[in-house]
C-alpha positions as CSV (number, residue, x, y, z in Angstrom):
1,X,42.2,-150.1,-4.6
2,X,40.1,-148.4,-2.5
3,X,38.6,-150.9,0.4
4,X,35.2,-153.2,-0.9
5,X,33.2,-155.0,1.9
6,X,32.6,-158.7,0.6
7,X,28.9,-157.9,-1.3
8,X,31.0,-155.5,-3.3
9,X,34.1,-158.2,-4.0
10,X,33.4,-160.8,-7.3
11,X,36.2,-163.9,-8.2
12,X,35.7,-164.1,-12.3
13,X,37.6,-167.7,-14.3
14,X,38.6,-168.0,-17.2
15,X,39.0,-171.2,-18.4
16,X,39.2,-173.3,-22.0
17,X,41.5,-175.6,-23.6
18,X,45.1,-174.7,-23.9
19,X,45.5,-171.6,-26.7
20,X,42.0,-170.4,-26.5
21,X,42.9,-166.6,-24.8
22,X,42.7,-167.1,-21.3
23,X,46.0,-165.2,-20.4
24,X,45.5,-162.2,-23.7
25,X,41.8,-161.9,-22.4
26,X,43.3,-160.8,-18.7
27,X,45.6,-158.8,-20.0
28,X,43.0,-157.1,-21.9
29,X,40.5,-156.6,-19.3
30,X,43.4,-154.9,-17.6
31,X,44.4,-152.8,-20.2
32,X,40.9,-151.7,-21.2
33,X,39.9,-150.9,-16.8
34,X,43.2,-148.7,-17.2
35,X,45.9,-150.8,-15.3
36,X,48.2,-151.5,-17.9
37,X,49.9,-148.8,-20.0
38,X,49.7,-150.2,-23.2
39,X,48.7,-154.4,-23.6
40,X,51.2,-157.2,-23.3
41,X,51.0,-160.2,-25.8
42,X,51.2,-164.3,-24.7
43,X,54.5,-163.9,-28.0
44,X,56.1,-161.5,-26.5
45,X,56.7,-162.8,-23.0
46,X,55.1,-159.6,-21.9
47,X,52.3,-160.1,-19.9
48,X,50.7,-160.2,-16.8
49,X,49.5,-162.8,-16.4
50,X,52.5,-165.4,-17.8
51,X,55.0,-164.1,-15.5
52,X,56.8,-167.0,-14.2
53,X,60.4,-168.3,-16.0
54,X,58.4,-171.2,-16.9
55,X,55.5,-170.1,-18.2
56,X,57.4,-167.7,-20.9
57,X,59.4,-170.4,-22.2
58,X,56.4,-172.2,-23.0
59,X,53.8,-170.0,-23.8
60,X,51.2,-171.2,-21.7
61,X,50.0,-171.1,-17.8
62,X,51.0,-173.3,-15.7
63,X,49.8,-171.5,-12.4
64,X,46.7,-169.8,-11.8
65,X,46.9,-166.1,-11.4
66,X,44.7,-163.8,-9.3
67,X,44.8,-160.6,-10.9
68,X,42.0,-157.8,-10.2
69,X,40.8,-154.7,-11.4
70,X,37.3,-152.4,-10.6
71,X,34.4,-151.6,-12.3
72,X,31.5,-149.0,-11.8
73,X,31.8,-149.5,-7.6
74,X,33.0,-153.5,-7.3
75,X,36.0,-155.0,-7.1
76,X,36.8,-157.9,-9.8
77,X,39.1,-161.0,-9.2
78,X,40.9,-162.6,-12.3
79,X,41.0,-166.0,-11.8
80,X,43.4,-167.1,-15.4
81,X,43.6,-170.8,-15.7
82,X,46.7,-173.1,-17.6
83,X,44.5,-174.8,-20.4
84,X,46.6,-178.4,-20.3
85,X,44.5,-180.9,-18.1
86,X,48.0,-181.6,-17.1
87,X,47.4,-178.9,-14.7
88,X,43.8,-179.8,-14.2
89,X,44.8,-179.2,-9.9
90,X,45.2,-175.4,-11.1
91,X,41.9,-175.1,-12.6
92,X,39.7,-176.9,-9.8
93,X,41.3,-174.5,-7.0
94,X,40.6,-171.8,-8.8
95,X,36.7,-172.8,-9.2
96,X,36.5,-173.3,-5.3
97,X,36.9,-169.8,-5.1
98,X,34.6,-168.3,-8.1
99,X,31.1,-166.5,-8.5
100,X,31.4,-167.5,-11.6
101,X,33.1,-168.9,-15.0
102,X,34.4,-167.8,-18.8
103,X,34.5,-170.7,-20.5
104,X,36.1,-169.7,-23.9
105,X,36.4,-171.0,-27.3
106,X,38.4,-170.3,-30.5
107,X,36.1,-169.5,-33.2
108,X,38.5,-172.3,-35.1
109,X,38.7,-175.4,-33.1
110,X,35.4,-175.7,-31.6
111,X,34.5,-177.1,-28.5
112,X,37.9,-179.0,-27.8
113,X,39.9,-182.2,-25.4
114,X,40.3,-179.2,-21.8
115,X,36.7,-177.7,-22.6
116,X,35.0,-181.1,-21.9
117,X,37.4,-182.1,-19.2
118,X,36.6,-178.6,-17.2
119,X,33.2,-178.9,-18.3
120,X,32.6,-181.7,-15.8
121,X,34.5,-179.9,-12.1
122,X,32.5,-176.8,-13.2
123,X,29.0,-179.3,-12.8
124,X,30.6,-180.1,-9.5
125,X,31.2,-176.8,-8.5
126,X,27.3,-176.3,-10.4
127,X,29.9,-172.7,-11.2
128,X,27.6,-169.9,-13.3
129,X,29.2,-170.0,-16.7
130,X,29.2,-168.0,-19.4
131,X,30.1,-168.9,-22.7
132,X,32.8,-167.0,-25.2
133,X,34.0,-167.8,-28.9
134,X,37.5,-166.2,-29.0
135,X,40.0,-165.5,-31.9
136,X,36.7,-164.8,-34.5
137,X,39.3,-163.0,-35.7
138,X,40.6,-165.7,-38.1
139,X,40.6,-166.6,-40.8
140,X,38.5,-170.3,-40.3
141,X,36.7,-168.8,-37.5
142,X,33.2,-170.5,-37.3
143,X,31.0,-169.5,-34.7
144,X,27.6,-170.3,-35.5
145,X,30.0,-174.3,-35.9
146,X,31.7,-173.0,-32.2
147,X,27.7,-172.6,-31.1
148,X,26.7,-176.0,-32.5
149,X,29.0,-178.0,-30.9
150,X,28.9,-176.3,-27.7
151,X,24.6,-177.2,-28.1
152,X,26.3,-181.0,-29.2
153,X,28.2,-181.2,-25.6
154,X,26.6,-178.9,-23.1
155,X,22.7,-179.3,-24.2
156,X,20.2,-176.6,-25.8
157,X,20.4,-174.4,-23.2
158,X,23.0,-172.7,-24.4
159,X,22.2,-169.5,-25.3
160,X,23.2,-166.7,-27.9
161,X,23.2,-163.3,-26.2
162,X,26.0,-161.7,-29.2
163,X,27.0,-162.9,-32.1
164,X,29.7,-161.4,-34.7
165,X,28.2,-160.1,-37.7
166,X,31.8,-159.8,-39.6
167,X,34.3,-162.8,-38.8
168,X,37.9,-163.1,-40.3
169,X,40.3,-159.6,-40.6
170,X,37.0,-158.0,-41.3
171,X,36.2,-159.2,-37.2
172,X,34.8,-155.0,-35.9
173,X,30.9,-156.1,-35.5
174,X,28.7,-157.2,-32.7
175,X,25.3,-157.6,-32.7
176,X,23.7,-157.7,-29.2
177,X,20.7,-159.7,-29.0
178,X,19.8,-159.1,-25.6
179,X,20.1,-155.6,-25.8
180,X,18.8,-155.7,-29.9
181,X,21.6,-153.6,-30.8
182,X,25.5,-153.5,-32.3
183,X,28.5,-152.2,-31.0
184,X,31.5,-150.9,-33.9
185,X,34.9,-151.1,-32.4
186,X,37.9,-149.3,-33.5
187,X,41.6,-151.4,-33.7
188,X,42.7,-149.5,-31.5
189,X,40.3,-150.9,-28.3
190,X,38.1,-148.2,-26.4
191,X,34.8,-147.9,-25.8
192,X,32.9,-149.4,-28.6
193,X,30.2,-147.6,-30.9
194,X,26.7,-148.2,-30.3
195,X,24.6,-148.5,-33.8
196,X,21.3,-150.0,-35.4
197,X,21.1,-152.8,-35.7
198,X,21.4,-153.0,-39.7
199,X,18.2,-153.5,-41.5
200,X,19.7,-156.7,-42.8
201,X,20.5,-158.1,-39.5
202,X,16.9,-157.1,-37.8
203,X,15.6,-161.1,-38.8
204,X,18.4,-162.8,-37.4
205,X,18.3,-160.8,-34.8
206,X,15.0,-160.3,-33.2
207,X,14.2,-164.4,-33.9
208,X,17.6,-165.0,-31.6
209,X,15.7,-161.8,-29.1
210,X,12.7,-163.9,-29.3
211,X,14.3,-167.9,-28.9
212,X,16.2,-166.5,-26.0
213,X,15.1,-168.7,-22.6
214,X,17.7,-167.2,-19.8
215,X,16.5,-168.1,-16.4
216,X,15.0,-165.8,-13.7
217,X,17.9,-165.4,-11.8
218,X,21.7,-165.0,-14.0
219,X,23.6,-167.3,-11.3
220,X,21.2,-170.2,-12.0
221,X,22.2,-171.3,-15.3
222,X,24.8,-172.3,-18.2
223,X,23.2,-170.5,-21.0
224,X,25.1,-167.6,-21.9
225,X,26.9,-167.0,-25.0
226,X,28.7,-164.1,-25.9
227,X,31.1,-163.0,-28.6
228,X,35.3,-161.7,-27.3
229,X,37.1,-158.8,-29.2
230,X,40.5,-158.2,-27.9
231,X,40.9,-154.3,-28.5
232,X,37.2,-153.2,-27.6
233,X,34.8,-153.2,-24.9
234,X,33.8,-150.6,-22.2
235,X,30.7,-151.7,-21.3
236,X,29.7,-153.9,-18.4
237,X,28.7,-157.1,-20.3
238,X,30.8,-156.2,-23.2
239,X,34.0,-158.3,-23.4
240,X,37.3,-157.5,-24.6
241,X,40.0,-160.3,-25.7
242,X,40.6,-161.9,-28.4
C-alpha cells in the first residue's frame, strides 16, 4: 500500500447492536476493494475481523479491530466494533480516533438497546454519523418502520438518502434520492448498474429529494440514512454490507 499523508487517511468506525452485520460489512468492504479473493462469513468463522478464538467460538465480536483499504487516493481505516454493551469500552476507544461513524440498523429489529447506548457516546464525541439499514433481504425487513424508529429516537434530522425498491428475498435495487438514480446489483456483487428511476418510484423519490435538508458541511451532522447490500457497491457513496 502506498504512503499517505495525514490528510489522505480517514478512519471510519462501524457501530451498532450485536448482529446488525458490522463484521460482515467490513468483510465486504475488503472484498469489493480487491483485498480478499473471497468473502468470509461469521457463520463459517473465517472473517478477517473476527480472528480471535473466543470470537469464533461465540459468533460475535469482542474486541475492536483495525482493518484498512484504499479508495481514490485515500487510505481508509475501518474500525469494526463489538455490539454488546458488555464491551462498550472497545467502542469508546474506537470513537476517540474515528472521523466518521456508520451506525448499522437491523431492518427486521429496528432500533435496539445497544443502538441507544452507543448513540450517547457518539454525541459525547460529536462523531458525524451515517445510518445504514442492513438485512433488507430478510423476510420481515421493514425499511420505513426502521427509519421511523430512528427519527423517534434520534430526531427529525435523520434524512433518507437511499431507500430499497424492494425488500425480502428479491432485494437488489436501491433508489438514491441525492443523485436521483437507481442502482441495480448483481447477485455476484461488484459495481452496480446505474439506471433511471422507474416511473412508479419517481414521485416518492422526488418528494424525498425536495424534503432533504443536509447541512452545508457533511461533517457537522448526523442526518444521513442509507441502505446496505452485502454483495455490491463499487461506488464512493454506495455501501457494501448486508
